[in-house]
TORLOZA-816572 format. One record per residue (C-alpha): residue number from 0; residue in one letter; y, x, z. Coordinates in pm, 1 decimal, always signed. Layout:
! TORLOZA-816572
<site n="NUM" res="A" y="Y" x="X" z="Z"/>
...
END
This chain:
! TORLOZA-816572
<site n="0" res="M" y="+3512.1" x="+6698.5" z="+8958.3"/>
<site n="1" res="K" y="+3805.8" x="+6548.3" z="+9172.7"/>
<site n="2" res="A" y="+4009.0" x="+6797.9" z="+9229.7"/>
<site n="3" res="V" y="+4012.6" x="+6960.9" z="+8894.0"/>
<site n="4" res="G" y="+4136.4" x="+6553.5" z="+8790.8"/>
<site n="5" res="A" y="+4423.2" x="+6620.1" z="+9037.1"/>
<site n="6" res="F" y="+4480.6" x="+6928.4" z="+8913.6"/>
<site n="7" res="T" y="+4544.9" x="+6752.7" z="+8547.2"/>
<site n="8" res="K" y="+4799.3" x="+6479.7" z="+8656.7"/>
<site n="9" res="T" y="+5000.1" x="+6693.4" z="+8863.4"/>
<site n="10" res="Y" y="+5003.5" x="+7018.2" z="+8604.1"/>
<site n="11" res="G" y="+4949.2" x="+6827.7" z="+8313.2"/>
<site n="12" res="T" y="+5253.1" x="+6844.0" z="+8125.1"/>
<site n="13" res="K" y="+5404.4" x="+7116.4" z="+8234.2"/>
<site n="14" res="F" y="+5101.5" x="+7380.9" z="+8271.6"/>
<site n="15" res="P" y="+4904.3" x="+7209.9" z="+7880.3"/>
<site n="16" res="K" y="+4699.8" x="+7547.4" z="+7812.9"/>
<site n="17" res="A" y="+4618.1" x="+7622.6" z="+8149.2"/>
<site n="18" res="V" y="+4459.5" x="+7211.9" z="+8243.8"/>
<site n="19" res="K" y="+4374.2" x="+7329.4" z="+7922.1"/>
<site n="20" res="K" y="+4127.6" x="+7604.6" z="+8026.2"/>
<site n="21" res="I" y="+4029.4" x="+7482.0" z="+8316.5"/>
<site n="22" res="T" y="+3917.6" x="+7096.2" z="+8194.2"/>
<site n="23" res="D" y="+3727.5" x="+7314.2" z="+7914.4"/>
<site n="24" res="A" y="+3557.8" x="+7546.0" z="+8188.6"/>
<site n="25" res="G" y="+3559.8" x="+7313.2" z="+8473.6"/>
<site n="26" res="H" y="+3112.4" x="+7310.8" z="+8449.2"/>
<site n="27" res="R" y="+3208.3" x="+7717.7" z="+8471.4"/>
<site n="28" res="L" y="+3423.8" x="+7777.7" z="+8716.4"/>
<site n="29" res="L" y="+3246.8" x="+7450.6" z="+8984.8"/>
<site n="30" res="A" y="+2891.8" x="+7612.2" z="+8922.0"/>
<site n="31" res="F" y="+2987.8" x="+7794.3" z="+9259.4"/>
<site n="32" res="Y" y="+2939.4" x="+7460.0" z="+9471.4"/>
<site n="33" res="D" y="+2546.3" x="+7468.1" z="+9293.4"/>
<site n="34" res="L" y="+2407.6" x="+7762.7" z="+9487.0"/>
<site n="35" res="P" y="+2338.6" x="+7691.4" z="+9910.2"/>
<site n="36" res="A" y="+2645.3" x="+7757.6" z="+10109.6"/>
<site n="37" res="E" y="+2523.0" x="+7986.7" z="+10326.5"/>
<site n="38" res="H" y="+2535.8" x="+8225.4" z="+9916.2"/>
<site n="39" res="W" y="+2969.6" x="+8165.1" z="+9901.5"/>
<site n="40" res="I" y="+3044.7" x="+8472.8" z="+10129.9"/>
<site n="41" res="H" y="+2852.9" x="+8710.5" z="+9878.5"/>
<site n="42" res="L" y="+2991.7" x="+8561.6" z="+9530.3"/>
<site n="43" res="R" y="+3343.4" x="+8544.3" z="+9731.3"/>
<site n="44" res="T" y="+3402.1" x="+8827.2" z="+9915.3"/>
<site n="45" res="T" y="+3129.7" x="+9113.5" z="+9665.0"/>
<site n="46" res="N" y="+3141.0" x="+9227.1" z="+9336.1"/>
<site n="47" res="P" y="+2873.3" x="+9394.0" z="+9293.3"/>
<site n="48" res="I" y="+2930.8" x="+9622.1" z="+9015.2"/>
<site n="49" res="E" y="+3284.2" x="+9753.3" z="+9081.9"/>
<site n="50" res="S" y="+3101.6" x="+9797.3" z="+9486.2"/>
<site n="51" res="T" y="+2878.9" x="+10011.6" z="+9309.9"/>
<site n="52" res="F" y="+3035.5" x="+10280.5" z="+9118.7"/>
<site n="53" res="A" y="+3385.4" x="+10233.7" z="+9325.8"/>
<site n="54" res="T" y="+3209.5" x="+10561.8" z="+9450.4"/>
<site n="55" res="V" y="+3104.8" x="+10727.4" z="+9162.5"/>
<site n="56" res="R" y="+3417.9" x="+10683.9" z="+9017.7"/>
<site n="57" res="L" y="+3597.6" x="+10835.2" z="+9241.5"/>
<site n="58" res="R" y="+3333.6" x="+11164.5" z="+9282.4"/>
<site n="59" res="T" y="+3399.7" x="+11177.2" z="+8903.5"/>
<site n="60" res="K" y="+3746.6" x="+11232.4" z="+8867.6"/>
<site n="61" res="V" y="+3778.7" x="+11427.1" z="+9220.3"/>
<site n="62" res="T" y="+3496.3" x="+11694.5" z="+9014.5"/>
<site n="63" res="K" y="+3678.5" x="+11683.0" z="+8662.4"/>
<site n="64" res="G" y="+3337.0" x="+11542.2" z="+8473.6"/>
<site n="65" res="I" y="+2971.3" x="+11609.6" z="+8614.0"/>
<site n="66" res="G" y="+2822.0" x="+11804.1" z="+8374.4"/>
<site n="67" res="S" y="+2518.6" x="+11787.0" z="+8187.6"/>
<site n="68" res="A" y="+2352.3" x="+11433.5" z="+8139.6"/>
<site n="69" res="A" y="+2070.8" x="+11573.5" z="+8435.0"/>
<site n="70" res="A" y="+2291.8" x="+11676.5" z="+8686.2"/>
<site n="71" res="A" y="+2525.8" x="+11289.2" z="+8641.4"/>
<site n="72" res="L" y="+2250.6" x="+11147.9" z="+8695.5"/>
<site n="73" res="A" y="+2121.9" x="+11230.5" z="+9022.8"/>
<site n="74" res="T" y="+2469.3" x="+11202.1" z="+9131.9"/>
<site n="75" res="V" y="+2516.0" x="+10891.4" z="+9057.7"/>
<site n="76" res="F" y="+2149.0" x="+10790.2" z="+9195.0"/>
<site n="77" res="T" y="+2258.5" x="+11006.4" z="+9512.1"/>
<site n="78" res="L" y="+2601.5" x="+10816.8" z="+9527.8"/>
<site n="79" res="V" y="+2476.2" x="+10477.8" z="+9465.1"/>
<site n="80" res="E" y="+2213.6" x="+10565.8" z="+9720.2"/>
<site n="81" res="S" y="+2433.4" x="+10637.5" z="+10023.3"/>
<site n="82" res="A" y="+2646.2" x="+10361.7" z="+9928.5"/>
<site n="83" res="Q" y="+2358.3" x="+10132.4" z="+9963.4"/>
<site n="84" res="A" y="+2349.5" x="+10140.5" z="+10324.1"/>
<site n="85" res="R" y="+2712.2" x="+10005.4" z="+10266.4"/>
<site n="86" res="W" y="+2610.5" x="+9655.9" z="+10157.0"/>
<site n="87" res="R" y="+2611.9" x="+9343.7" z="+10332.8"/>
<site n="88" res="A" y="+2249.5" x="+9208.3" z="+10406.9"/>
<site n="89" res="V" y="+2218.3" x="+8850.6" z="+10169.2"/>
<site n="90" res="S" y="+2261.0" x="+8554.0" z="+10414.6"/>
<site n="91" res="A" y="+1958.7" x="+8267.4" z="+10443.1"/>
<site n="92" res="P" y="+1689.9" x="+8508.7" z="+10214.0"/>
<site n="93" res="P" y="+1439.1" x="+8234.7" z="+10225.3"/>
<site n="94" res="L" y="+1720.7" x="+8011.5" z="+9998.2"/>
<site n="95" res="V" y="+1658.5" x="+8328.8" z="+9722.4"/>
<site n="96" res="A" y="+1384.1" x="+8206.4" z="+9639.8"/>
<site n="97" res="L" y="+1490.4" x="+7852.6" z="+9551.0"/>
<site n="98" res="V" y="+1721.5" x="+7918.1" z="+9407.5"/>
<site n="99" res="R" y="+1503.6" x="+8070.7" z="+9197.6"/>
<site n="100" res="A" y="+1277.1" x="+7793.7" z="+9142.3"/>
<site n="101" res="R" y="+1545.4" x="+7594.0" z="+9062.5"/>
<site n="102" res="A" y="+1642.8" x="+7399.0" z="+9371.3"/>
<site n="103" res="R" y="+1933.1" x="+7168.4" z="+9278.9"/>
<site n="104" res="F" y="+2223.2" x="+7223.9" z="+9499.5"/>
<site n="105" res="E" y="+2507.2" x="+7009.3" z="+9564.6"/>
<site n="106" res="R" y="+2829.5" x="+7112.2" z="+9714.0"/>
<site n="107" res="G" y="+2627.6" x="+7409.7" z="+9898.9"/>
<site n="108" res="H" y="+2327.6" x="+7159.5" z="+10081.3"/>
<site n="109" res="L" y="+2012.0" x="+7142.0" z="+9913.9"/>
<site n="110" res="V" y="+1936.6" x="+6788.1" z="+9685.1"/>
<site n="111" res="D" y="+1565.8" x="+6774.5" z="+9443.0"/>
<site n="112" res="R" y="+1329.6" x="+7069.7" z="+9545.2"/>
<site n="113" res="L" y="+1055.4" x="+6885.0" z="+9277.7"/>
<site n="114" res="E" y="+1118.1" x="+7231.8" z="+9041.3"/>
<site n="115" res="A" y="+1033.0" x="+7487.1" z="+9318.8"/>
<site n="116" res="H" y="+743.6" x="+7298.6" z="+9449.4"/>
<site n="117" res="A" y="+600.4" x="+7281.2" z="+9052.2"/>
<site n="118" res="A" y="+652.5" x="+7680.0" z="+9008.1"/>
END
């Protein structure tokens, strides 16, 4: 939160609306750091919805519509299945279980596993 304070001090008078947005949503903006550092690359570089459906959107534009609902479903399934081969694998898969068990991370490092043991 030091960075938010520095931002407020530097830009507070010149951009009050921007500073208000950042200070009001600071906990949500910085929630990124409450996850394992090994997973940050996935959070920064991938948009799972956009990357999954970019291929589907391109194909439907080229064919000017798919036709029936059954044909659309089959086409989307096939395209998403082929796109899946290019997805980045999760770094440090064992940490996913800790995140799901609500283990606490600060600045990307594991701090508390109490809830992980209770689950």
